[in-house]
C-alpha positions as CSV (number, residue, x, y, z in Angstrom):
1,M,-8.8,27.4,-11.1
2,E,-9.9,26.0,-7.3
3,I,-8.0,23.3,-5.8
4,E,-9.4,21.1,-2.3
5,I,-7.8,18.1,-1.1
6,R,-10.3,15.9,0.9
7,D,-10.0,12.4,2.9
8,V,-11.1,9.6,0.9
9,T,-14.9,8.7,3.5
10,D,-17.4,6.5,3.0
11,D,-19.6,9.5,2.2
12,N,-17.2,10.5,-0.9
13,F,-16.1,6.9,-1.6
14,D,-17.6,7.3,-5.3
15,D,-16.0,10.4,-6.0
16,I,-12.5,8.5,-6.6
17,P,-12.3,9.3,-10.5
18,P,-11.3,6.3,-12.6
19,L,-8.5,6.7,-15.3
20,P,-9.0,5.6,-18.4
21,G,-9.0,2.0,-18.5
22,F,-9.1,1.4,-14.7
23,D,-10.8,2.2,-11.4
24,C,-9.0,2.9,-8.6
25,R,-12.7,2.5,-6.4
26,S,-12.0,-1.3,-7.3
27,C,-8.2,-1.9,-7.2
28,L,-6.9,-4.6,-4.3
29,Y,-3.0,-4.5,-5.3
30,W,-1.8,-3.5,-2.1
31,E,-4.7,-4.0,0.5
32,S,-5.8,-8.2,-1.5
33,P,-3.5,-9.0,-3.6
34,H,-5.3,-12.5,-3.4
35,D,-8.0,-11.1,-4.7
36,F,-6.5,-8.3,-7.2
37,E,-5.1,-11.9,-9.0
38,R,-7.9,-13.5,-9.1
39,K,-10.0,-10.6,-10.5
40,I,-13.1,-10.7,-8.5
41,P,-15.8,-8.7,-9.8
42,E,-16.0,-5.1,-9.4
43,K,-18.5,-4.1,-7.4
44,Q,-17.8,-6.9,-4.9
45,A,-13.8,-5.1,-5.2
46,M,-15.7,-1.8,-4.8
47,A,-16.9,-3.1,-1.5
48,K,-13.7,-4.4,0.1
49,K,-12.2,-1.4,-1.0
50,R,-14.1,0.5,1.0
51,K,-15.2,-1.5,3.9
52,W,-10.6,-1.2,3.8
53,F,-10.7,2.0,4.1
54,A,-13.7,2.5,6.9
55,S,-11.0,-0.3,8.7
56,M,-7.9,2.0,8.4
57,A,-9.9,5.1,9.4
58,R,-10.9,3.4,12.6
59,T,-7.3,2.2,13.2
60,F,-5.0,4.7,11.6
61,G,-6.8,7.6,10.3
62,S,-7.4,8.5,6.6
63,C,-5.9,6.3,4.2
64,G,-6.3,8.4,0.8
65,K,-6.8,11.8,-0.5
66,I,-8.7,13.2,-3.5
67,I,-7.9,16.7,-4.8
68,Y,-10.8,18.0,-6.8
69,L,-10.4,20.7,-9.3
70,D,-13.4,23.8,-10.1
71,K,-15.4,21.3,-7.6
72,K,-14.5,17.8,-10.3
73,P,-12.5,14.9,-8.5
74,V,-9.6,14.5,-10.4
75,G,-6.9,13.1,-8.7
76,F,-6.2,10.0,-5.7
77,A,-3.4,9.4,-3.3
78,E,-3.4,6.4,-1.6
79,F,-1.3,5.8,1.9
80,G,-0.6,3.3,4.5
81,L,1.2,1.0,7.4
82,P,3.0,-1.5,5.5
83,S,1.1,-4.5,7.5
84,A,-2.3,-2.8,5.7
85,L,-0.4,-3.4,2.4
86,P,0.6,-7.0,1.7
87,S,1.9,-6.3,-2.0
88,L,4.8,-4.3,-0.5
89,E,6.5,-7.9,0.2
90,G,7.0,-7.8,-3.7
91,Y,9.2,-5.5,-4.5
92,P,12.8,-6.4,-5.2
93,T,13.8,-3.2,-3.0
94,G,11.5,-3.9,-0.6
95,P,9.9,-4.7,2.5
96,P,9.7,-1.0,3.6
97,N,10.3,0.4,7.1
98,Q,7.2,-1.3,9.0
99,E,7.6,1.9,10.9
100,A,6.9,4.0,8.3
101,V,4.2,4.9,6.0
102,Y,4.2,3.8,2.4
103,I,2.3,5.7,-0.1
104,A,0.6,3.1,-2.6
105,C,-0.4,5.8,-5.3
106,I,-1.0,9.0,-6.6
107,V,-2.7,9.7,-9.7
108,I,-4.3,12.3,-11.5
109,R,-6.5,12.1,-14.4
110,P,-4.9,12.7,-18.3
111,E,-7.1,15.6,-18.8
112,A,-5.8,17.5,-15.0
113,R,-1.9,17.0,-15.5
114,H,0.7,19.3,-15.9
115,R,-0.7,21.7,-13.4
116,G,1.1,21.1,-10.4
117,L,-1.9,19.1,-8.7
118,A,0.0,15.6,-8.0
119,T,2.5,17.9,-6.1
120,K,-0.4,19.6,-4.5
121,M,-1.6,16.1,-3.4
122,L,1.6,14.6,-2.4
123,R,2.5,18.3,-0.5
124,G,-1.0,17.5,1.5
125,V,-0.4,14.2,2.6
126,I,3.0,14.7,3.8
127,E,1.2,17.5,5.9
128,D,-1.6,15.8,7.1
129,L,0.7,12.8,8.1
130,R,3.2,15.5,10.0
131,R,0.4,16.6,11.8
132,R,-0.3,13.2,13.0
133,G,3.1,12.9,14.0
134,V,4.3,9.9,11.4
135,K,7.9,10.3,11.4
136,T,8.7,8.5,7.4
137,L,7.3,8.4,4.5
138,E,8.5,5.4,2.1
139,V,7.1,4.8,-1.6
140,F,8.5,2.5,-4.6
141,A,8.6,5.5,-6.8
142,G,8.6,4.7,-10.6
143,K,12.5,5.7,-12.4
144,G,12.5,6.2,-16.1
145,F,8.4,5.9,-16.4
146,Q,5.7,8.3,-16.1
147,E,2.3,5.8,-15.6
148,Y,2.9,4.0,-12.3
149,P,0.7,4.1,-9.7
150,P,2.9,5.5,-7.2
151,G,4.1,7.9,-9.6
152,P,7.8,8.9,-11.1
153,A,10.5,9.1,-8.5
154,Q,11.2,13.3,-10.0
155,L,7.5,13.9,-7.7
156,Y,9.2,12.9,-5.0
157,Q,12.6,14.1,-5.3
158,K,11.3,17.8,-5.9
159,L,10.0,17.4,-2.4
160,G,12.9,15.7,-0.9
161,F,12.6,12.3,-0.7
162,E,15.8,10.3,-1.2
163,I,16.6,7.2,-2.9
164,V,17.3,4.9,-0.2
165,R,17.6,1.1,-2.0
166,D,17.8,2.2,-5.9
167,D,16.6,-0.2,-8.7
168,E,16.0,0.5,-12.0
169,R,12.4,0.7,-11.9
170,Y,11.3,1.0,-8.6
171,P,13.6,2.4,-5.7
172,L,12.6,2.8,-2.2
173,M,12.8,6.6,-1.6
174,R,12.2,7.9,2.2
175,L,11.0,11.1,4.1
176,K,12.1,11.4,7.3
177,L,9.6,14.1,8.8
């Protein structure tokens, strides 16, 4: 089993793997909630997301990772500064710390789950951001359910995240790097 984690770039953007019934390449929930709610056409949404990644790469650095299993893309992580993710304002346990980097999602295709890939992806994100000098990571993790794009709270607790604002569904969790 060969595992590789790569930053999302313009060259591999199309490798972001779709989930059953959902394509992360065209999801604008975090970056552009207005366009997400309007359900803009998929090609337009993909172009907007690709542009967002390019803009973030210039101003902050990579804001996404793709995990490959035996050279096949099977998972995706997205993260960024809260100022670049306006949907964060709508959470009952928010807003997150404006100095932290926020994890928007860590998703693994169903056929590749239960192999520790989400944990490897999260470790890769943590190490990358630590090298960049980031001091704090935050996430609104899912509590009591698994099918939530940022992932379950248990995933984050395993790697040392602590609940800083509890909620029955979306606790705000933090890791000091």
